[in-house]
C-alpha positions, -999 to 999 in steps of 0.1 A, spaced: -392 441 -113 -392 427 -77 -400 461 -62 -430 466 -86 -444 432 -79 -439 436 -42 -458 469 -41 -486 454 -62 -490 424 -38 -490 446 -7 -515 471 -22 -538 444 -34 -538 426 0 -547 459 17 -573 467 -9 -591 434 -2 -586 437 36 -566 405 40 -539 398 66 -506 384 55 -516 351 72 -548 349 52 -529 353 20 -502 328 31 -530 302 39 -545 307 4 -511 302 -13 -499 274 9 -468 293 21 -457 308 54 -466 343 66 -428 351 64 -428 343 27 -457 368 21 -436 393 40 -407 386 17 -429 390 -14 -441 424 -1 -406 436 8 -392 426 -26 -369 400 -11 -385 371 -30 -404 369 -63 -434 345 -64 -433 318 -90 -458 318 -118 -482 293 -101 -483 316 -70 -489 347 -92 -520 329 -107 -533 322 -72 -527 358 -62 -545 371 -92 -576 350 -84 -575 359 -48 -572 397 -55 -595 397 -86 -567 409 -109 -552 397 -142 -517 382 -137 -501 410 -158 -513 435 -132 -485 425 -109 -458 432 -135 -473 464 -149 -452 495 -142 -471 523 -124 -481 551 -148 -476 579 -122 -464 583 -86 -497 587 -68 -483 591 -33 -503 595 -1 -541 598 -3 -557 615 26 -592 609 39 -613 632 61 -634 616 88 -608 588 94 -621 580 128 -656 570 117 -643 549 88 -618 528 108 -582 521 98 -589 489 78 -617 505 58 -596 536 51 -567 516 39 -589 494 16 -605 526 2 -571 542 -4 -560 512 -25 -593 512 -44 -588 549 -52 -552 542 -61 -561 514 -86 -589 535 -102 -566 566 -106 -538 545 -120 -560 527 -145 -576 559 -156 -543 575 -164 -530 543 -180 -558 544 -205 -554 581 -212 -517 575 -218 -524 547 -243 -547 570 -262 -523 599 -261 -545 621 -240 -523 645 -219 -545 675 -209 -535 691 -176 -562 705 -153 -561 743 -148 -573 758 -116 -595 789 -124 -589 802 -89 -551 798 -90 -544 834 -80 -574 840 -58 -569 840 -20 -596 830 5 -592 851 36 -627 848 50 -662 834 44 -671 866 25 -646 856 -3 -665 823 -11 -693 841 -31 -667 859 -52 -648 826 -57 -679 808 -69 -687 837 -92 -652 836 -107 -655 799 -114 -688 803 -131 -674 832 -152 -642 814 -162 -660 782 -170 -688 800 -188 -715 783 -167 -739 812 -164 -763 818 -135 -788 790 -143 -791 757 -124 -762 733 -133 -777 702 -149 -748 677 -150 -720 684 -126 -699 653 -135 -701 662 -172 -690 698 -164 -660 686 -144 -649 662 -171 -652 690 -197 -628 710 -175 -603 681 -173 -612 669 -138 -614 631 -135 -644 619 -116 -641 585 -101 -669 567 -83 -662 540 -58 -684 515 -39 -687 522 -1 -713 500 16 -704 517 50 -720 550 39 -693 568 59 -672 579 29 -685 608 8 -655 620 -13 -620 633 -16 -601 656 -40 -565 655 -49 -540 666 -76 -517 639 -90 -484 645 -106 -490 683 -103 -514 681 -133 -543 656 -129 -573 670 -110 -591 640 -93 -624 639 -75 -635 606 -59 -670 601 -46 -691 573 -33 -716 557 -56 -738 549 -26 -757 581 -21 -787 598 -35 -782 623 -64 -787 655 -43 -761 644 -18 -738 634 -47 -741 668 -63 -734 686 -31 -704 663 -24 -690 669 -59 -691 707 -54 -677 703 -19 -648 684 -32 -644 709 -60 -639 734 -32 -611 714 -18 -595 711 -53 -598 749 -62 -598 770 -30 -567 783 -13 -577 773 22 -548 751 36 -539 779 60 -572 771 79 -577 742 102 -597 712 89 -630 723 105 -629 757 89 -618 741 56 -649 719 57 -672 749 64 -657 769 36 -661 740 11 -697 736 22 -704 773 16 -687 770 -18 -708 740 -27 -740 758 -16 -731 789 -36 -722 769 -68 -755 749 -67 -778 777 -56 -762 812 -56 -772 840 -33 -787 858 -64 -807 827 -73 -822 821 -39 -832 858 -36 -848 855 -70 -867 824 -60 -879 834 -25 -875 872 -22 -854 891 3 -872 885 36 -899 861 46 -918 854 78 -927 819 65 -920 797 35 -941 768 22 -927 733 18 -940 733 -18 -919 764 -27 -888 747 -13 -895 714 -30 -898 732 -63 -864 748 -58 -850 715 -48 -862 699 -81 -849 728 -102 -814 732 -86 -806 696 -74 -799 707 -39 -814 691 -8 -842 706 12 -820 710 43 -793 728 23 -819 752 9 -831 760 45 -795 765 56 -790 789 27 -822 808 35 -810 815 70 -774 823 58 -787 849 33 -811 864 58 -843 854 40 -856 836 71 -847 844 107 -825 823 130 -856 815 151 -874 801 121 -843 781 112 -841 766 147 -878 759 148 -875 740 114 -850 716 129 -870 712 161 -900 701 139 -881 675 119 -862 662 149 -894 655 168 -915 642 139 -901 612 119 -928 616 92 -919 652 85 -882 642 86 -889 616 59 -906 642 37 -878 667 42 -850 642 34 -867 628 2 -846 633 -29 -866 651 -56 -841 660 -83 -848 642 -116 -814 645 -132 -786 619 -129 -749 622 -120 -728 593 -134 -694 593 -150 -691 573 -183 -659 588 -195 -635 562 -182 -656 533 -196 -658 551 -230 -620 556 -231 -614 519 -224 -639 508 -251 -622 533 -275 -588 517 -267 -602 483 -276 -619 496 -308 -586 512 -319 -568 480 -310 -545 495 -284 -556 469 -258 -573 435 -260 -608 426 -249 -592 407 -220 -574 438 -209 -606 459 -211 -623 433 -190 -596 437 -163 -597 476 -165 -635 477 -163 -638 448 -139 -665 433 -161 -668 399 -178 -654 396 -213 -688 387 -226 -701 421 -213 -673 439 -231 -679 420 -264 -716 428 -261 -707 465 -259 -685 462 -290 -710 443 -311 -725 474 -326 -693 490 -337 -696 516 -365 -672 510 -393 
């Protein structure tokens, strides 16, 4: 038990960004005692556990709950821009979210493993990305039309989507596989819908593509190409704009933006990549927006009318309450909402 409590205390402290001294001051003990708690050399008495639970925003039972799975190391890209303290806090936020998600699924007896549709497909060069995207669409029966709700699609394919708060705007997302069977994509809530959709597809690339043999810069480029192809395929963009153009109106591009849920900039990138516009036109486009803030504002405006939000985890928690697997208090802890909010959601039970 000591080792479990010790890890919970350490993880919670890092998650909240507190130093050992700050926690010690709150509990009225020495910094050395907090160190002993975190190393499992001493177990806090019940009054200290209550203080810790209030400090960390957790229920007391959280510190004694056995971990559902071994999550292990969580790696972030762009570490340098985030800063060590922020990276560590986000890691713990992700860890808590993943563990709670799997905890609720286990309670409800949901044990469906994620299957990679590109398991046997090798990515040797950029040319393989289009084939990879086509294979995913074929195996997932997506078709060639615009994808309306990406999060819903991922969850139908047993990929857990977790949204976290990041007020720094420096974290976009990450993808990982837990326990060799749980596909997880984590994204920031704090971005517009078009950026969120591109990030979701980019992280899907990290989850599905066999690209670890490439360096990080190449991996990022391949995942960007994959995201672009998934959202607006080469066939789609040729159908919308034709094969070669000397100029393209902003209205045409905005209409495609609304239809496919992909940013104006990403469309222009794809137009040049496919060869519909020339490299010179592409460079001139960026010169225009870089020297004119008003044009830049128009270009960067989000026009997609759809939404991208995951409700699955909340629905599973509410289901667990309705089926009396957990208490309202436990649901409050898992959803980080007041008990009155949970009761309100349960007021209209059917049956």
